[in-house]
C-alpha positions as CSV (number, residue, x, y, z in Angstrom):
1,M,0.0,0.0,0.0
2,A,1.3,3.5,-0.9
3,I,1.9,6.0,1.8
4,P,-1.2,8.2,2.2
5,Q,-1.0,11.9,1.6
6,G,0.2,13.9,4.5
7,S,1.3,17.4,5.2
8,V,3.3,17.7,2.0
9,V,2.1,19.0,-1.3
10,V,-0.4,16.6,-2.9
11,N,1.3,13.8,-4.8
12,T,-0.9,13.6,-7.9
13,A,1.4,10.8,-9.3
14,Y,0.0,8.7,-6.4
15,F,-3.5,9.1,-7.7
16,T,-2.5,8.5,-11.3
17,S,-0.8,5.2,-10.2
18,L,-4.1,4.2,-8.4
19,A,-6.1,5.0,-11.6
20,N,-3.7,2.8,-13.6
21,K,-4.1,0.1,-10.9
22,A,-7.9,0.4,-11.1
23,A,-7.8,-0.1,-14.8
24,G,-5.9,-3.3,-14.4
25,A,-7.9,-4.6,-11.4
26,K,-8.6,-8.4,-11.5
27,S,-11.6,-8.3,-9.2
28,C,-14.2,-6.2,-7.5
29,A,-12.5,-7.0,-4.1
30,E,-9.3,-5.4,-5.5
31,L,-11.2,-2.3,-6.5
32,Q,-12.9,-2.1,-3.1
33,A,-9.4,-2.4,-1.4
34,M,-8.2,0.5,-3.6
35,H,-11.3,2.5,-2.6
36,T,-10.4,1.9,1.1
37,E,-6.8,3.0,0.4
38,I,-8.0,6.1,-1.4
39,T,-10.4,7.0,1.4
40,A,-7.5,6.7,3.9
41,S,-5.3,8.9,1.7
42,V,-7.9,11.6,1.2
43,G,-8.7,11.5,4.9
44,A,-5.0,12.0,5.7
45,T,-4.8,14.9,3.2
46,Q,-7.9,16.5,4.7
47,A,-6.3,16.2,8.2
48,A,-3.1,17.8,6.9
49,I,-5.0,20.7,5.3
50,A,-6.9,21.2,8.5
51,S,-3.6,21.2,10.4
52,Q,-2.2,23.8,8.0
53,K,-5.3,25.9,8.3
54,S,-4.7,25.8,12.1
55,A,-1.2,27.0,11.6
56,V,-2.5,29.9,9.4
57,Q,-4.9,30.8,12.2
58,T,-2.0,30.8,14.7
59,R,-0.2,33.2,12.5
60,V,-3.2,35.4,12.2
61,T,-3.5,35.5,16.0
62,N,0.2,36.5,16.2
63,M,-0.4,39.2,13.7
64,A,-3.2,40.6,15.8
65,D,-0.9,40.7,18.8
66,Q,1.8,42.5,16.7
67,L,-0.8,44.9,15.4
68,S,-1.8,45.7,19.0
69,K,1.9,46.4,19.8
70,L,2.1,48.7,16.7
71,A,-0.9,50.6,18.0
72,S,0.9,51.1,21.3
73,H,4.1,52.3,19.6
74,I,2.1,54.7,17.4
75,A,0.5,56.1,20.5
76,T,3.9,56.6,22.2
77,L,5.3,58.2,19.0
78,T,2.3,60.5,18.8
79,A,2.8,61.6,22.4
80,S,6.5,62.2,21.6
81,Q,5.5,64.2,18.6
82,T,3.1,66.3,20.7
83,A,6.0,67.0,23.1
84,V,8.2,68.1,20.1
85,T,5.4,70.3,18.8
86,A,5.2,71.9,22.3
87,V,8.9,72.8,22.1
88,G,8.3,74.2,18.6
89,T,5.5,76.4,19.7
90,V,7.7,78.1,22.3
91,G,10.0,79.1,19.4
92,A,7.1,80.7,17.5
93,T,6.8,83.3,20.2
94,A,10.4,84.5,19.4
95,A,9.0,86.7,16.7
96,G,7.2,88.7,19.3
97,V,10.5,89.4,21.2
98,S,11.0,93.2,21.0
99,N,13.2,93.9,24.1
100,L,15.8,92.4,26.3
101,A,13.3,91.3,29.1
102,S,11.0,89.5,26.6
103,A,14.1,87.9,25.0
104,I,15.3,86.6,28.4
105,A,11.8,85.3,29.2
106,Y,11.7,83.6,25.8
107,I,15.1,81.9,26.3
108,H,13.9,80.7,29.7
109,A,10.7,79.3,28.3
110,E,12.5,77.6,25.4
111,G,15.1,76.1,27.9
112,A,12.3,74.9,30.2
113,A,10.5,73.2,27.3
114,L,13.7,71.5,26.1
115,V,14.5,70.3,29.6
116,S,11.0,69.0,30.1
117,F,11.2,67.2,26.8
118,G,14.7,66.0,27.6
119,S,17.0,63.3,26.3
120,S,14.9,60.5,27.9
121,N,12.0,61.3,25.7
122,T,14.3,61.4,22.7
123,A,15.6,57.9,23.6
124,T,12.0,56.7,24.1
125,F,11.1,58.1,20.7
126,I,14.0,56.2,19.1
127,E,13.3,53.0,21.0
128,Q,9.6,53.2,19.9
129,A,10.6,53.8,16.3
130,L,13.0,50.8,16.4
131,A,10.3,48.6,18.0
132,L,7.8,49.8,15.4
133,N,10.2,48.8,12.6
134,A,10.8,45.4,14.2
135,D,7.1,44.8,14.6
136,Y,6.5,45.8,11.0
137,N,9.2,43.4,9.8
138,A,7.7,40.6,11.9
139,L,4.2,41.3,10.4
140,T,5.7,41.4,6.9
141,S,7.3,38.0,7.5
142,D,4.1,36.5,8.9
143,Y,2.1,37.9,6.1
144,N,4.4,36.4,3.5
145,L,4.3,33.0,5.3
146,I,0.5,33.1,5.3
147,V,0.3,34.0,1.6
148,N,2.6,31.0,0.8
149,Q,0.7,28.7,3.0
150,L,-2.6,29.7,1.5
151,A,-1.2,29.3,-2.1
152,N,0.0,25.8,-1.1
153,L,-3.3,24.8,0.4
154,N,-5.2,26.1,-2.7
155,N,-2.8,24.1,-4.9
156,Q,-3.4,21.0,-2.8
157,V,-7.2,21.4,-3.0
158,T,-7.0,21.9,-6.8
159,G,-4.7,18.9,-7.2
160,I,-6.9,16.6,-5.0
161,T,-10.1,17.6,-6.9
162,S,-8.6,17.0,-10.3
163,A,-6.9,13.7,-9.2
164,L,-10.0,12.4,-7.5
165,S,-12.1,13.1,-10.5
166,G,-9.8,11.1,-12.8
167,L,-9.5,8.4,-10.2
168,Q,-13.3,8.1,-9.7
169,S,-13.8,7.8,-13.4
170,A,-11.1,5.0,-13.7
171,I,-12.6,3.1,-10.7
172,S,-16.2,3.4,-12.1
173,S,-15.0,2.2,-15.5
174,A,-13.2,-0.7,-13.9
175,A,-16.1,-1.6,-11.6
176,A,-18.4,-1.8,-14.7
177,S,-16.2,-4.8,-15.8
178,F,-17.4,-6.8,-12.8
179,P,-21.1,-7.5,-12.7
180,G,-22.7,-6.4,-9.4
181,C,-19.5,-4.6,-8.2
182,V,-20.4,-1.8,-5.8
183,I,-17.8,0.7,-4.7
């Protein structure tokens, strides 16, 4: 007995060989045995496809988690951008500086804004940008894996459908050679 289909790409040559065997069957019992083998093979293939779909679902779940992380990074980056904007608005008041006292007040305000923003916020901004990039790369990788898995699954389903059609036809033709043979 041939090895039933498993988690690899569908082996259509296996089904072709069974069709050839069906054409050369010597008895109804031999055809029925082939039918049993085919049923096991198709069942194993269906189980493999279900397993692969489960793997795809796991990847989708992982992508949802990574998307959540991206949302958090974006919120942090937005807060950092708001802080940068606050520093920039202090600078906009410089145009209104007309005397030494207002210039000194402006410099103090600008210094206070820069200090409050500080290097730790800059570091956080950079860390978040790097984390955002890493999450994006992880999502891209998962997406590409899912696309490939789905293409493989679709190819398997197409291959199985085509192979089973030819095999069913061969078995039906062979069964007609044996009066009363029911498959």
